[in-house]
VOZALUM-383197 format. One record per residue (C-alpha): residue number from 1; chain; x, y, z. Coordinates in steps of 0.1 Angstrom, whole numbers, padded with zeros to 4 digits. Example, Ala and Ser with C-alpha at 12.3 -4.5 7.8 and 13.67 -1.06 7.14 Angstrom:
! residues 2
[site 1, "A", [0123, -0045, 0078]]
[site 2, "A", [0137, -0011, 0071]]
! end
This chain:
! residues 138
[site 1, "A", [0015, 0145, -0395]]
[site 2, "A", [0018, 0112, -0414]]
[site 3, "A", [0012, 0075, -0409]]
[site 4, "A", [0037, 0054, -0391]]
[site 5, "A", [0047, 0018, -0387]]
[site 6, "A", [0067, 0004, -0358]]
[site 7, "A", [0096, -0018, -0369]]
[site 8, "A", [0117, -0038, -0344]]
[site 9, "A", [0138, -0070, -0345]]
[site 10, "A", [0171, -0086, -0344]]
[site 11, "A", [0198, -0104, -0364]]
[site 12, "A", [0221, -0131, -0350]]
[site 13, "A", [0255, -0133, -0366]]
[site 14, "A", [0292, -0140, -0359]]
[site 15, "A", [0319, -0114, -0353]]
[site 16, "A", [0333, -0115, -0388]]
[site 17, "A", [0299, -0105, -0402]]
[site 18, "A", [0296, -0073, -0383]]
[site 19, "A", [0317, -0051, -0406]]
[site 20, "A", [0299, -0065, -0436]]
[site 21, "A", [0265, -0057, -0420]]
[site 22, "A", [0276, -0022, -0412]]
[site 23, "A", [0287, -0017, -0449]]
[site 24, "A", [0254, -0030, -0463]]
[site 25, "A", [0234, -0007, -0440]]
[site 26, "A", [0256, 0023, -0449]]
[site 27, "A", [0254, 0015, -0486]]
[site 28, "A", [0217, 0023, -0486]]
[site 29, "A", [0224, 0060, -0478]]
[site 30, "A", [0236, 0067, -0513]]
[site 31, "A", [0205, 0049, -0526]]
[site 32, "A", [0180, 0070, -0507]]
[site 33, "A", [0167, 0088, -0538]]
[site 34, "A", [0156, 0053, -0551]]
[site 35, "A", [0132, 0054, -0521]]
[site 36, "A", [0120, 0090, -0526]]
[site 37, "A", [0140, 0108, -0499]]
[site 38, "A", [0175, 0122, -0494]]
[site 39, "A", [0207, 0110, -0477]]
[site 40, "A", [0201, 0130, -0446]]
[site 41, "A", [0168, 0113, -0440]]
[site 42, "A", [0183, 0079, -0448]]
[site 43, "A", [0210, 0085, -0421]]
[site 44, "A", [0182, 0093, -0396]]
[site 45, "A", [0164, 0060, -0404]]
[site 46, "A", [0197, 0042, -0401]]
[site 47, "A", [0199, 0054, -0365]]
[site 48, "A", [0174, 0028, -0357]]
[site 49, "A", [0201, 0002, -0360]]
[site 50, "A", [0219, -0007, -0328]]
[site 51, "A", [0252, -0026, -0332]]
[site 52, "A", [0267, -0033, -0298]]
[site 53, "A", [0305, -0028, -0295]]
[site 54, "A", [0308, -0059, -0273]]
[site 55, "A", [0290, -0092, -0270]]
[site 56, "A", [0287, -0121, -0246]]
[site 57, "A", [0301, -0154, -0258]]
[site 58, "A", [0301, -0162, -0296]]
[site 59, "A", [0269, -0148, -0311]]
[site 60, "A", [0265, -0111, -0319]]
[site 61, "A", [0230, -0096, -0319]]
[site 62, "A", [0222, -0066, -0340]]
[site 63, "A", [0190, -0048, -0334]]
[site 64, "A", [0167, -0024, -0352]]
[site 65, "A", [0139, -0004, -0336]]
[site 66, "A", [0121, 0027, -0348]]
[site 67, "A", [0087, 0042, -0356]]
[site 68, "A", [0091, 0051, -0393]]
[site 69, "A", [0068, 0067, -0419]]
[site 70, "A", [0049, 0040, -0438]]
[site 71, "A", [0064, 0053, -0471]]
[site 72, "A", [0099, 0044, -0458]]
[site 73, "A", [0091, 0008, -0451]]
[site 74, "A", [0106, -0004, -0483]]
[site 75, "A", [0139, 0012, -0473]]
[site 76, "A", [0142, -0010, -0442]]
[site 77, "A", [0127, -0041, -0458]]
[site 78, "A", [0153, -0039, -0487]]
[site 79, "A", [0181, -0036, -0462]]
[site 80, "A", [0170, -0068, -0446]]
[site 81, "A", [0165, -0085, -0479]]
[site 82, "A", [0201, -0075, -0489]]
[site 83, "A", [0215, -0086, -0456]]
[site 84, "A", [0198, -0120, -0458]]
[site 85, "A", [0212, -0127, -0493]]
[site 86, "A", [0247, -0112, -0491]]
[site 87, "A", [0260, -0119, -0456]]
[site 88, "A", [0274, -0153, -0448]]
[site 89, "A", [0301, -0165, -0425]]
[site 90, "A", [0321, -0197, -0425]]
[site 91, "A", [0324, -0221, -0396]]
[site 92, "A", [0344, -0254, -0400]]
[site 93, "A", [0343, -0249, -0438]]
[site 94, "A", [0305, -0246, -0437]]
[site 95, "A", [0288, -0215, -0450]]
[site 96, "A", [0262, -0202, -0426]]
[site 97, "A", [0236, -0174, -0433]]
[site 98, "A", [0223, -0148, -0410]]
[site 99, "A", [0192, -0155, -0389]]
[site 100, "A", [0168, -0129, -0376]]
[site 101, "A", [0132, -0119, -0370]]
[site 102, "A", [0115, -0085, -0373]]
[site 103, "A", [0080, -0073, -0366]]
[site 104, "A", [0064, -0042, -0383]]
[site 105, "A", [0030, -0030, -0370]]
[site 106, "A", [0009, -0003, -0386]]
[site 107, "A", [0000, 0024, -0360]]
[site 108, "A", [-0038, 0020, -0366]]
[site 109, "A", [-0035, -0018, -0362]]
[site 110, "A", [-0048, -0026, -0397]]
[site 111, "A", [-0017, -0045, -0410]]
[site 112, "A", [0014, -0061, -0396]]
[site 113, "A", [0044, -0080, -0410]]
[site 114, "A", [0067, -0106, -0397]]
[site 115, "A", [0100, -0108, -0416]]
[site 116, "A", [0123, -0137, -0411]]
[site 117, "A", [0159, -0140, -0423]]
[site 118, "A", [0169, -0176, -0427]]
[site 119, "A", [0189, -0198, -0451]]
[site 120, "A", [0200, -0168, -0472]]
[site 121, "A", [0163, -0159, -0478]]
[site 122, "A", [0140, -0131, -0467]]
[site 123, "A", [0105, -0144, -0458]]
[site 124, "A", [0076, -0120, -0453]]
[site 125, "A", [0042, -0128, -0437]]
[site 126, "A", [0016, -0101, -0440]]
[site 127, "A", [-0015, -0099, -0418]]
[site 128, "A", [-0044, -0076, -0427]]
[site 129, "A", [-0066, -0069, -0397]]
[site 130, "A", [-0102, -0058, -0406]]
[site 131, "A", [-0116, -0031, -0383]]
[site 132, "A", [-0152, -0034, -0374]]
[site 133, "A", [-0175, -0004, -0376]]
[site 134, "A", [-0194, -0018, -0347]]
[site 135, "A", [-0165, -0022, -0322]]
[site 136, "A", [-0146, -0052, -0311]]
[site 137, "A", [-0155, -0082, -0333]]
[site 138, "A", [-0149, -0108, -0305]]
! end
């Protein structure tokens, strides 16, 4: 069957960033072989992205949610790294980066990640959870 990790989160951006974000996500399809799989599988993993056609007020929210094979985690992580570094928008002559937060949790509960996109940087916090042979450690 395989080992899975649940990935979910959101990015906040402005309208002019949406086409750029779509382009970055799509650009990873041709790079699928760099991650050990083909373009068809990359398209499947990209289906986890939800980009609403409309939004309320001024902030657009873009979402990702999928249970993916652990071997494909780098594919999604690298999309987020690229988005955090490359996508900016201007407001009143000030350059503003994307913001966002994502969680990734291993199906057996042994590891989890929190990924933050802020200030043009990708930040990763990894937590390793030790499983006790004798039941709940608490």
